[in-house]
Structure formats: C-alpha cells, structure tokens
Phi, psi and omega in degrees: 000148185279134180285124179289147177293146176281147184239355176271124170292148187288339181270004180277138181249130177237143162298164183298318184292320183293318180293313175306315186290319179311307180303320186289316177297316179299321183288316188279338173285327176287331182230072180283345179200130182211147172248124178235135181247136182186187183253128181288137176208166177054046186278123173230151179236119176292161173299339180274353171101353178285143176245141183238146182191178175234144172242132192212157172227199188283351178248344187203163177222141180230140177283144187226136177238132176241118183285148174303135175098347171290115184303131176222121185288353184212173184274132181279130182230159174300137173083355179292131186268123187220162168252112188256132178249135176178196180234153176275138176211172180240161177238097186303329190291333174248000183054043174230170183248153181205170177247132172269106184287134176248338173213145175227124175241149180283134183263140175082135175296319173314304184293322176291327183283325172307312177293320177296315185295314176299312177305323184281323173296322185291314179289329173295321176304325186274002181077016182287341183255001188298148180292329180293355182261356179286130180263146176287152172287147177288147177295307175226084180298139174271333178224131183241129183263127179242134177247112179185181177282130184294342185255004184271164180287340178303312176295319171303310181302311178305309181300314176299321184283326178294320178293321178294326190266302180195099182303130179219165179281135183245131178244128180260130172253097188294131179217148170283147184245012182205141178109181189291335183264352185301315182300313190291324183286324181288322182287326175296323171300319182294312182294326181301308185293326182289325181285317177283336178058042188249007181226158178261346178199148187246139169242130171253117189230156174192143174293173179300169180174186179280162180305322181291329179292324183268009180305321182307335183277358173247003170292151190289335183288326174293313182295326180290321176303317185292316179294328187271356178293136180267347175266141175302139190234140178244124176267123181231073186239126170082212181243186183301320178290337188284130172229113180256159187289344168295336175300325184285327182284325183297159177281343176203127185255120183252149183292330182214176176291322176295327172289336178297313179300315176305317189281344182274336176222151175273168180282153176304315181304314184292323176295324178292311180292330180291324180288319177296319179296314175304317178296323181294305184304321185288315179299314173310312178298313179302315177299323172298316182299314180301312179303310180295322184291320182297315179298319177295311180296328179281341174284350178288124175256113182264122182278141172292161178295325181292318178293331179290321186288324175296323175293320177298313180298316173301322177293327179288313181304319173307310178300316182297320179290327179290323178297320183293322179301308179299316177300310178304315182297317180295314177300320177296321179297316180302311178303314177302318174302315177298317182301314178304317181297322178299321182283356185289328184292317174297323180289328180289321184292319180298323182291325176298314183297315181295320177294327181291318179301318181296312190292318175305312183299315180300315178299321178296315179306307184302319184293324183280343178263355180283145187288345178293325175301327176288322179293336177283355178265003177113007187262160180216160189242126183257132175232149177273189180298342176260024176066025185252139184294131174259119173248359177226167183290333190258018183269350171150191181261136186296143172240324174224159169235122178261128175252182181292341183247004177160191183236133174256122180267136178249146183084000000 
C-alpha cells in the first residue's frame, strides 16, 4: 500500500480533543468501507443490544462493534472465521481504533459445514426432524402457497410446471431468498399461510447457488417455522446435491423448485390413466356383482299354490301322526296307573287280615302269660290290707284272697 503524505506541520500544536478528532476524521475518511477476514473472539452482548468482539489472525487483533439492529444471518460464536464488512473509526475516550460492522459473512465452506452440522444435531435432538411429525401431501390441492422471490427463476419454473401438469390456484408470498433478511422473511411467509389457512400445501423454493447463498434456509427461525407448520410443507431449495436444514424439517424434500411442483400435483395423463384404471376395476366389480345376482335369482324355485297347500297338508298329517303317538303313549301310561290303583283294595284287605292274625296271636300269647291263667288252675293270691301280695306267713295279716272267679275278703 502507498504511504500517504503527511498534512500536519511539525510546529502545529493541538489539544488532545482536537488531535483525537483529527485522527478520527483521517481514519474514517481513509477507510469508509473495508472487508477484513479473521477469527472472532471475546464476543459480548451488552444490555443495550449492541455486540462487542475482536477479529484477529496470527499477527494482530482489531476491536469490532455490531450495533443493535444490524442484520446478521447466523449466530456469532467464538473461533468462527468470518468476512467482516464495515468502516474504521476511533474511540477517543480510550485512544483506540475499531471497526463498525455493517455485514458479517461466514468464511470458508468448512466452517459453514461445521456450523450446519452442529445446528442439525441440536435441532434433531429437539425432535424437529422426526418422521412421526411428517404430514402427508394432499392428493389434489386446490390452492398452493409459494414462499420465494417473485422475480426469481424458481417461481417461474413452479408456475410453468404447474400449468403443464394440472393448473391450480397459486398464492405467492414474496420473500428475499438471499441476504441478512431472507431467513426472517421466509419464516414470516410460512407463518402467514398457517395463520390465514388459505392454501392446502406450502412450497418454500429457491434456485441453486453457493452454499453461503443458501444459508438462510438453514437458519433456526426457518427450520422451526417449517416444523411448526400445520399445513403440509415442501422444501424445494437449490439443486439435487444441495441439502439445507429446512429439508429435514419439511414434510417432503424436492430436489429442485420444479421437482416441488411435480410432487404437489399429478400430471393430466396420470390422472386420466388412474381414472381409466378405476373405471376398469369398477366396471369389473359391477359385472361380477350382476352375474352373482343373476345366479342367485335363477337359483330361486317358485312353487305353485297347489304344491304349497299339499306340502302344508302333509306337514299337518305328520303332526297328527306324531300327536296320536304321543297321546297313545300317555293313555297307556294312564291305564297302567289305573290298573295299579284298582288292585290297591285287595292289597289293603290282605294287609288287614295279616294284621288281625298278628293281633289275635299276640292276644293268645298275652292270655297264656297272664297270672289269671294260673289262678284258673286252683291257685290264689293273698294280699294284705295295703293290697300287697303275701307270700310267707310272716309277711302280715291276710286281707283278701283272689281266686279265678273273684276276690274274697277276710275279717
């Protein structure tokens, strides 16, 4: 670099404030815009929202300020290699120089891929990429919402392919697809369609580009909006090899914006073929049903009234014969019971004769065992005045003597 000529004379005397202001003007005039590549360190965020950090390499370090509201497309982390765009200025209160950053880009594909992998693992751990969250795409959507740039080729490709295949109503949410504000605008488009519920499916699309250009579609705000969408969402970002984190959160990942249009609606020809196949299956089923119904009708035999009356008469005859058999058996059983009842009197008489004989026999035995039979043979019973039997001469004074024909009193 060419060394600038000095414009301050040696004999000039300045106050400290004047010298600081002069230096500040020189620095800001000489470096109104500069790009610096280096590694971030000592990142701090003040309560005011401003961020303070240092960008360094192996030989030097420069203080950096990122004012609140300055768009940054990714999270700044220690050790991240970036390309910083800004302007040099000084801070007289501490006699140091610094850069006011206006843009910060990630430097190097390796650093970007490392950042994306770490973010992917973090979001996957939260379950945002789970297959169970995926929603099926509608078979024939009536309205399709597209979040993309209205001037980009992606939107034109989607419209052209939809017109070729199956024209439907398309609603566009215009959003920038590159730069610091792209992620917020894309997320806002997804949230808009979910809030309005005015489409059946959402396509988030962008044409191909460098990895750095596609980074907005890997920002957390976009991935979370895609995962939270209640409307089925298709990601059609970049080309086939390009994989952004929105692809993992979307319900369907298309390799290109054109592929997204192909996935969301079928072709006219495929619909006609599907209708033809359905007609063949339907007509075949209907023919089979008609044949089966005809066979069932033909198998029905209609009987004449005379035959039906004769069959009923036959069933009545069968019932009469069955009733006669049952009644005959019951009558026979009743006769047997009556015969048994008629012989009951003879049985009772025989039983009475046997009982009378037994009583007579017992009477004879009682008569033979009675003491009166002994008296009839000439014996007598002597009793005292207390009607007790006297069997000895010293048992007492006899009062009565009982003979077979009566009692004789003594005294």
